[in-house]
Phi, psi and omega in degrees: 000137177277089186299316183301320180298314182285326176299318179298317179296318180298317180296324178297320178294315180297318178297318178297321178296315181297322177295318178297316181297326182292341180273350185273147176273333185244150183298328181273006177061022186292344180271358179268159184290144179298325180297317180297314182292319181296321180298318180289324175296314180298317179298320180294315179300315181298320180297313182296318179298319181296324185274311188235355175089166184287343181266003180285159178293328179298314181291319178299321178296321179296313180297321178299318179295319183287340181263003177293131181278154175065020175248139179286166182297324180294320177294319176301317181298320180297324176293319179299315180296328175301321178292323178296317179297318179297317179295317179299318180295321178293324176293317181297325181268004179057035178274350193254123161247117192301149175303321181297323177298313181297318181296314180297323179299318180293318180297312181296323178300319179298315181292325177296319179294322177297315180298317180295319179297316179298317181296317181296338180256019171089010181255068186295326185288316176296322178298317181295321179297314184291315181292327177293319178293325177297317177297314180300317179298321180291322177299321179295319178294323178294325177299316179296320181295320185260015176059039176262126181299138176250358180247151177238131179275114182268003181088163179057029178077008182265135181240136173237163181254144179296144174281173187297320182292324177293318176298318179301315180295314183292324178295323178294320178299325179277003179061033174292329174204176190280166176297326178296319176297319180302314181296321179292320178296321177301318179294319179294320180295329177295319177295317180299315180295320178296319180292322182289336182253017174076016179267067190287342180274357184275355180209159185249168177299321180296322179293322178294320179299314179295324179296317179300313180296319182293315180297320178300314179295322180297315180295318180294326182277341183228070183296148180249000000 
């Protein structure tokens, strides 16, 4: 996780809240517009989801505050900002490994085991497809983590998504990982593409086995 990037965003929200609060005549901010308060609440919720996900304790605390009855919007906002401050402090102290990181690690681990099981039972091609798709999914998550765009504007309101090799190149440019990693990922993606297009003679069982081990190590070394 890029802590500095998220810390900066959290501080911007807190600063905006303090500025908003300074304009209020009452502690509960009841004299401020509902639109202003709602916008800051929405921004805070979006930030927390982006960093740690909807299943995090930070997000649950926000939802709990917002569902409290008989509380004004300004009071709700103050509780929400409390969660933002707590999250910012955890980021600053490097206490946080996001829930999303842990969740993705578990999901990827499951798919890696499926891929390994298929290979061990003679299904090298299905194994290659699954481990390749797992790698592609992880590259997409790394793009989100490192603020690398995954969409391409084709004009006329049409959007396309970058292919895996383009994501690989852009992540290397952003120094998300090394040039050596980029070259290895290119080789893995070639196996994945061959398996997906029925070119089963273009790679061996041993190469798929090495790919599974390599992708697993890559994911562990580069959490998203």
